[in-house]
N, C-alpha and C positions, 0 to 999 in steps of 0.2 A: 825814627821819631817822626810823627806826622806834624804838618803845619796846621795849627788850629787858629781860627779867626773868631773872635767874639763880637756879637752884634746885639744891640738892644732890640726888643720887639715892641709892638704896640701895647702889650700887656706889661705893666711895670713890675710884675712879680715873675716874669719869665725872661730869660736871656738865651739867645741862639749861639751855638758853637759849631761852626762849619769845620769839618775835618777833611782837609785836602787829600785826595787819593784813597779815601776809604768810603765804602757804601755799606749800609745795613740791609739785610735781607727783607725786612719789612718793618712796619711800625711796631715798636715795643715800648710799653710804659712800665717803669719800675717805680713803685711807690713807697719803698722802705729800704732800710739798710739790710734787713733780712733777705728781701728779694734780690738785692744787689750782691749778696755774699758770693764770692768766687767768680765774679764777672769783672770786666774792665771798669765798670761803673762803681764798684765798691768804694774807692777812695773819695768819690764825690759826696757820699753820704757821711763821711767823716768831717766835712766842712760844715761849720755852724750855719744853720738856717736852710740847708738844702732839703726840700720837701719831696720832690719827685724829679725823675729824669724820663724824657721821651726821646727815643732814637728812631730815625727814619731817614731814608735817602742818604745824604752825605752830611747830616748834621744831628746834633743833640740839643735838645732844649731843656734847660734846667729851670725848675720853678722853685722859688724860695718862699719861706713863710713871711708874713707881713712885717714882723719885727726885725728881720735880718737886713743887713746892708750889703749891696752888691760889691762894695769896695773890699770886703773880706772874702769874697767868693770868686770873682772873675779870674784873677791871676792864678790862684791855686787850681781852679777848675781847668783853665787852659793848660797849665803844666801837667795835670793828671791825665787829661785826654791826650795830650801830645805824647806822653810817655807810653800810654796804653795802646795807641794806634800808630 
């Protein structure tokens, strides 16, 4: 299980999740649950309000839709990423 640290970004619709000890091969944007199917990012799209996922270097940025609240996403996303990596 990886250690995941969540941090706000200047964009209120995006949150950064740094995954200690893991790096991604290159930038990758996943814009739907269908694109995430079968990947470690699939559980993120089950969270209400997750709009897209961007993975690069040692972090993942999750973008939510405007109506969603980060309070319902951050802990679950941190747990999902920690388990996946």
